[in-house]
C-alpha positions as YAML, in Angstrom:
chain: A
units: angstrom
residues:
- id: 1
  name: MET
  ca: [-94.71, -77.69, -189.77]
- id: 2
  name: SER
  ca: [-91.05, -77.88, -189.81]
- id: 3
  name: LYS
  ca: [-88.99, -80.73, -190.97]
- id: 4
  name: ALA
  ca: [-87.89, -81.31, -187.21]
- id: 5
  name: ALA
  ca: [-91.65, -80.85, -185.85]
- id: 6
  name: ASN
  ca: [-92.86, -83.30, -188.78]
- id: 7
  name: THR
  ca: [-90.21, -85.79, -188.08]
- id: 8
  name: ARG
  ca: [-91.06, -85.71, -184.33]
- id: 9
  name: PHE
  ca: [-94.78, -86.09, -184.82]
- id: 10
  name: THR
  ca: [-94.16, -88.99, -187.36]
- id: 11
  name: ILE
  ca: [-92.30, -90.65, -184.52]
- id: 12
  name: LEU
  ca: [-95.27, -90.21, -182.13]
- id: 13
  name: GLN
  ca: [-97.72, -91.44, -184.53]
- id: 14
  name: LYS
  ca: [-95.90, -94.54, -185.74]
- id: 15
  name: ALA
  ca: [-95.01, -95.40, -182.17]
- id: 16
  name: PHE
  ca: [-98.46, -94.98, -181.06]
- id: 17
  name: GLU
  ca: [-99.50, -97.83, -183.79]
- id: 18
  name: LEU
  ca: [-96.96, -100.00, -182.71]
- id: 19
  name: ILE
  ca: [-97.79, -99.45, -178.92]
- id: 20
  name: TYR
  ca: [-101.49, -99.82, -179.66]
- id: 21
  name: SER
  ca: [-100.93, -103.11, -181.30]
- id: 22
  name: LYS
  ca: [-98.12, -104.73, -179.12]
- id: 23
  name: GLY
  ca: [-98.58, -103.09, -176.01]
- id: 24
  name: TYR
  ca: [-95.86, -100.15, -174.63]
- id: 25
  name: GLN
  ca: [-93.38, -102.53, -172.70]
- id: 26
  name: THR
  ca: [-93.03, -105.09, -175.51]
- id: 27
  name: THR
  ca: [-92.52, -102.29, -177.98]
- id: 28
  name: SER
  ca: [-88.74, -101.40, -178.13]
- id: 29
  name: ILE
  ca: [-87.22, -98.01, -179.61]
- id: 30
  name: ASP
  ca: [-85.38, -100.15, -182.16]
- id: 31
  name: ASP
  ca: [-88.85, -101.18, -183.23]
- id: 32
  name: ILE
  ca: [-89.81, -97.44, -183.49]
- id: 33
  name: ILE
  ca: [-86.76, -96.54, -185.25]
- id: 34
  name: ALA
  ca: [-87.18, -99.55, -187.92]
- id: 35
  name: THR
  ca: [-90.99, -98.52, -188.28]
- id: 36
  name: THR
  ca: [-90.38, -94.92, -188.55]
- id: 37
  name: LYS
  ca: [-87.09, -95.20, -190.67]
- id: 38
  name: VAL
  ca: [-85.35, -92.62, -188.65]
- id: 39
  name: THR
  ca: [-82.05, -92.81, -187.11]
- id: 40
  name: LYS
  ca: [-81.55, -93.43, -183.39]
- id: 41
  name: GLY
  ca: [-79.85, -89.90, -183.50]
- id: 42
  name: ALA
  ca: [-82.95, -88.64, -184.42]
- id: 43
  name: PHE
  ca: [-84.94, -90.19, -181.98]
- id: 44
  name: TYR
  ca: [-83.08, -89.25, -179.27]
- id: 45
  name: TYR
  ca: [-82.80, -85.66, -180.44]
- id: 46
  name: HIS
  ca: [-86.62, -85.51, -179.74]
- id: 47
  name: PHE
  ca: [-86.89, -87.69, -177.00]
- id: 48
  name: LYS
  ca: [-84.56, -88.42, -174.28]
- id: 49
  name: THR
  ca: [-86.19, -91.62, -173.26]
- id: 50
  name: LYS
  ca: [-88.77, -93.87, -174.33]
- id: 51
  name: ASP
  ca: [-90.97, -93.01, -171.40]
- id: 52
  name: GLU
  ca: [-90.90, -89.28, -172.41]
- id: 53
  name: MET
  ca: [-91.99, -90.21, -175.75]
- id: 54
  name: GLY
  ca: [-94.80, -92.39, -174.21]
- id: 55
  name: VAL
  ca: [-95.98, -89.18, -172.04]
- id: 56
  name: ALA
  ca: [-95.74, -87.18, -175.43]
- id: 57
  name: ILE
  ca: [-97.98, -89.70, -177.19]
- id: 58
  name: ILE
  ca: [-100.60, -89.13, -174.25]
- id: 59
  name: GLU
  ca: [-100.48, -85.39, -174.72]
- id: 60
  name: GLU
  ca: [-100.29, -85.17, -178.49]
- id: 61
  name: ILE
  ca: [-102.10, -88.38, -179.91]
- id: 62
  name: LEU
  ca: [-104.40, -89.46, -177.30]
- id: 63
  name: LYS
  ca: [-105.47, -86.27, -175.76]
- id: 64
  name: PRO
  ca: [-106.45, -84.34, -178.93]
- id: 65
  name: THR
  ca: [-108.34, -87.77, -179.93]
- id: 66
  name: MET
  ca: [-110.22, -87.85, -176.89]
- id: 67
  name: LEU
  ca: [-111.31, -84.40, -177.08]
- id: 68
  name: GLU
  ca: [-112.59, -85.06, -180.64]
- id: 69
  name: SER
  ca: [-114.31, -88.23, -179.95]
- id: 70
  name: PHE
  ca: [-115.31, -88.62, -175.92]
- id: 71
  name: ILE
  ca: [-115.65, -84.86, -175.16]
- id: 72
  name: LYS
  ca: [-116.96, -82.86, -178.19]
- id: 73
  name: PRO
  ca: [-119.87, -85.15, -178.99]
- id: 74
  name: ILE
  ca: [-121.48, -84.40, -175.66]
- id: 75
  name: GLU
  ca: [-120.18, -81.34, -174.13]
- id: 76
  name: ASN
  ca: [-122.86, -78.99, -175.26]
- id: 77
  name: SER
  ca: [-125.75, -81.69, -175.21]
- id: 78
  name: LEU
  ca: [-129.17, -80.84, -175.55]
- id: 79
  name: ASN
  ca: [-130.21, -84.32, -175.61]
- id: 80
  name: PRO
  ca: [-127.80, -86.16, -173.24]
- id: 81
  name: ILE
  ca: [-129.68, -89.34, -173.00]
- id: 82
  name: ASP
  ca: [-129.21, -89.74, -176.78]
- id: 83
  name: ASP
  ca: [-125.89, -87.95, -177.13]
- id: 84
  name: LEU
  ca: [-124.22, -90.04, -174.20]
- id: 85
  name: TYR
  ca: [-125.51, -93.29, -176.08]
- id: 86
  name: ASN
  ca: [-124.50, -91.96, -179.56]
- id: 87
  name: MET
  ca: [-121.20, -91.09, -178.37]
- id: 88
  name: ILE
  ca: [-120.49, -94.68, -176.98]
- id: 89
  name: SER
  ca: [-122.13, -96.33, -179.94]
- id: 90
  name: HIS
  ca: [-119.83, -94.52, -182.28]
- id: 91
  name: LEU
  ca: [-116.75, -95.35, -180.43]
- id: 92
  name: LEU
  ca: [-117.68, -99.15, -180.43]
- id: 93
  name: LEU
  ca: [-118.94, -99.45, -183.65]
- id: 94
  name: GLU
  ca: [-117.67, -96.61, -186.12]
- id: 95
  name: ASP
  ca: [-114.59, -95.02, -184.84]
- id: 96
  name: PRO
  ca: [-111.86, -95.71, -187.16]
- id: 97
  name: PHE
  ca: [-109.12, -94.55, -184.57]
- id: 98
  name: LEU
  ca: [-110.26, -97.75, -182.27]
- id: 99
  name: GLN
  ca: [-110.14, -101.09, -183.35]
- id: 100
  name: VAL
  ca: [-111.79, -104.09, -181.66]
- id: 101
  name: LYS
  ca: [-108.73, -106.38, -181.47]
- id: 102
  name: TYR
  ca: [-106.41, -103.99, -179.82]
- id: 103
  name: GLY
  ca: [-109.02, -102.39, -177.17]
- id: 104
  name: CYS
  ca: [-108.92, -98.83, -175.91]
- id: 105
  name: PRO
  ca: [-105.62, -97.20, -175.92]
- id: 106
  name: VAL
  ca: [-106.19, -95.38, -172.80]
- id: 107
  name: GLY
  ca: [-107.68, -98.16, -170.81]
- id: 108
  name: ASN
  ca: [-104.49, -100.50, -172.37]
- id: 109
  name: LEU
  ca: [-102.01, -97.82, -171.05]
- id: 110
  name: THR
  ca: [-103.78, -97.47, -167.77]
- id: 111
  name: GLN
  ca: [-103.41, -101.06, -167.05]
- id: 112
  name: GLU
  ca: [-100.03, -101.57, -168.37]
- id: 113
  name: MET
  ca: [-98.23, -98.49, -167.16]
- id: 114
  name: THR
  ca: [-99.53, -96.76, -164.16]
- id: 115
  name: PRO
  ca: [-98.35, -99.14, -161.50]
- id: 116
  name: TRP
  ca: [-94.98, -98.39, -162.78]
- id: 117
  name: ASN
  ca: [-94.66, -94.74, -164.09]
- id: 118
  name: ASN
  ca: [-95.91, -91.73, -162.18]
- id: 119
  name: GLN
  ca: [-95.84, -89.54, -165.21]
- id: 120
  name: PHE
  ca: [-98.03, -91.86, -167.18]
- id: 121
  name: SER
  ca: [-100.46, -92.13, -164.36]
- id: 122
  name: GLU
  ca: [-100.54, -88.18, -163.87]
- id: 123
  name: ALA
  ca: [-101.15, -87.72, -167.98]
- id: 124
  name: LEU
  ca: [-103.76, -90.61, -168.25]
- id: 125
  name: LEU
  ca: [-105.69, -89.35, -165.01]
- id: 126
  name: GLU
  ca: [-105.93, -85.91, -166.42]
- id: 127
  name: LEU
  ca: [-107.53, -87.23, -169.49]
- id: 128
  name: ILE
  ca: [-109.87, -89.84, -167.53]
- id: 129
  name: ASN
  ca: [-110.92, -86.85, -165.36]
- id: 130
  name: GLN
  ca: [-111.82, -84.68, -168.33]
- id: 131
  name: TRP
  ca: [-114.21, -87.22, -169.80]
- id: 132
  name: LYS
  ca: [-115.55, -87.96, -166.32]
- id: 133
  name: GLN
  ca: [-116.05, -84.18, -165.71]
- id: 134
  name: THR
  ca: [-117.84, -83.83, -169.03]
- id: 135
  name: ILE
  ca: [-120.22, -86.64, -168.19]
- id: 136
  name: GLU
  ca: [-120.93, -85.03, -164.70]
- id: 137
  name: LYS
  ca: [-121.71, -81.64, -166.53]
- id: 138
  name: VAL
  ca: [-123.93, -82.98, -169.05]
- id: 139
  name: ILE
  ca: [-125.88, -84.79, -166.23]
- id: 140
  name: LEU
  ca: [-126.01, -81.79, -164.14]
- id: 141
  name: ASN
  ca: [-127.13, -79.53, -167.11]
- id: 142
  name: ALA
  ca: [-129.85, -82.21, -168.07]
- id: 143
  name: GLN
  ca: [-131.05, -82.01, -164.33]
- id: 144
  name: GLN
  ca: [-131.36, -78.36, -164.27]
- id: 145
  name: SER
  ca: [-133.33, -78.23, -167.73]
- id: 146
  name: GLY
  ca: [-135.67, -81.11, -166.48]
- id: 147
  name: LEU
  ca: [-134.54, -84.14, -168.71]
- id: 148
  name: ILE
  ca: [-132.85, -86.11, -166.02]
- id: 149
  name: LYS
  ca: [-134.22, -86.88, -162.68]
- id: 150
  name: LYS
  ca: [-132.87, -85.05, -159.66]
- id: 151
  name: GLU
  ca: [-131.92, -87.94, -157.83]
- id: 152
  name: VAL
  ca: [-129.39, -89.25, -160.10]
- id: 153
  name: ASN
  ca: [-125.84, -88.71, -159.25]
- id: 154
  name: GLY
  ca: [-123.79, -87.43, -162.02]
- id: 155
  name: GLU
  ca: [-120.49, -88.95, -160.73]
- id: 156
  name: GLN
  ca: [-122.24, -92.53, -160.37]
- id: 157
  name: VAL
  ca: [-123.35, -92.16, -163.99]
- id: 158
  name: ALA
  ca: [-119.98, -91.22, -165.16]
- id: 159
  name: PHE
  ca: [-118.05, -94.26, -163.43]
- id: 160
  name: PHE
  ca: [-120.79, -96.34, -164.59]
- id: 161
  name: MET
  ca: [-120.49, -95.43, -168.22]
- id: 162
  name: MET
  ca: [-116.73, -95.11, -168.33]
- id: 163
  name: SER
  ca: [-116.12, -98.35, -166.46]
- id: 164
  name: GLY
  ca: [-118.71, -100.24, -169.00]
- id: 165
  name: TYR
  ca: [-116.80, -98.79, -172.03]
- id: 166
  name: TRP
  ca: [-113.49, -100.10, -170.88]
- id: 167
  name: GLY
  ca: [-114.88, -103.46, -169.93]
- id: 168
  name: ILE
  ca: [-116.50, -103.97, -172.88]
- id: 169
  name: ARG
  ca: [-113.71, -102.92, -174.96]
- id: 170
  name: ASN
  ca: [-111.66, -105.69, -173.19]
- id: 171
  name: PHE
  ca: [-114.19, -108.33, -173.95]
- id: 172
  name: GLY
  ca: [-114.01, -107.33, -177.53]
- id: 173
  name: LYS
  ca: [-110.36, -107.49, -177.65]
- id: 174
  name: VAL
  ca: [-110.19, -110.89, -175.99]
- id: 175
  name: GLN
  ca: [-113.08, -112.30, -178.65]
- id: 176
  name: ASP
  ca: [-111.51, -110.11, -181.46]
- id: 177
  name: ASN
  ca: [-115.27, -109.54, -182.17]
- id: 178
  name: ASN
  ca: [-117.70, -106.55, -181.71]
- id: 179
  name: SER
  ca: [-120.85, -108.82, -180.97]
- id: 180
  name: CYS
  ca: [-120.49, -107.97, -177.26]
- id: 181
  name: TYR
  ca: [-120.89, -104.33, -178.15]
- id: 182
  name: LEU
  ca: [-124.27, -104.75, -179.35]
- id: 183
  name: VAL
  ca: [-125.31, -106.82, -176.20]
- id: 184
  name: TYR
  ca: [-123.60, -104.04, -174.14]
- id: 185
  name: LEU
  ca: [-125.08, -100.96, -176.13]
- id: 186
  name: LYS
  ca: [-128.73, -102.65, -175.52]
- id: 187
  name: GLU
  ca: [-128.33, -102.54, -171.74]
- id: 188
  name: LEU
  ca: [-126.65, -99.03, -171.79]
- id: 189
  name: ARG
  ca: [-129.64, -97.94, -173.86]
- id: 190
  name: SER
  ca: [-132.05, -98.99, -171.21]
- id: 191
  name: TYR
  ca: [-130.05, -97.64, -168.34]
- id: 192
  name: LEU
  ca: [-129.75, -94.27, -169.76]
- id: 193
  name: ASP
  ca: [-133.62, -94.26, -170.70]
- id: 194
  name: ASN
  ca: [-134.23, -94.76, -166.78]
- id: 195
  name: LEU
  ca: [-132.22, -91.85, -165.74]
- id: 196
  name: LYS
  ca: [-135.17, -89.66, -167.23]
...
């Protein structure tokens, strides 16, 4: 990685950490510059605006992370009930990238930025749709192999799982405690078992 590419990636990483903990709108370019220890000129060399940097965070930090943690664990599933449950359980209880007190970074940006910025909306929608379509595909494959009932609607399962995940993340964030995750996971297990 060249020095310029390394500087750019450092700006994105540090800016993401600030935005995840403080929120996008309350994180200033000056905050990012102070944290990264780059000059204002170096920041503007890589990003014309804060919003350009924000979209780059979605594309270059959140997208690869979602691919690794939300998509790959289920995309080739042979045991979808367990794999869907294990993916959500891992995201809630074990994933070091995601912190209880800050919630879900994609959910946070969706709530904070989509009313104001179409570029954010489009980039976030792409991420969300990728996860949704992966869950739908897993359900369809499981139906074809007889592991899930034929009458189950994959889109409904995807929306239910995704909204439940984001919702419980918000409860954990408000409480700064993951005890609600355990209650949610118990009900999620029951829900998924009923798809068989």
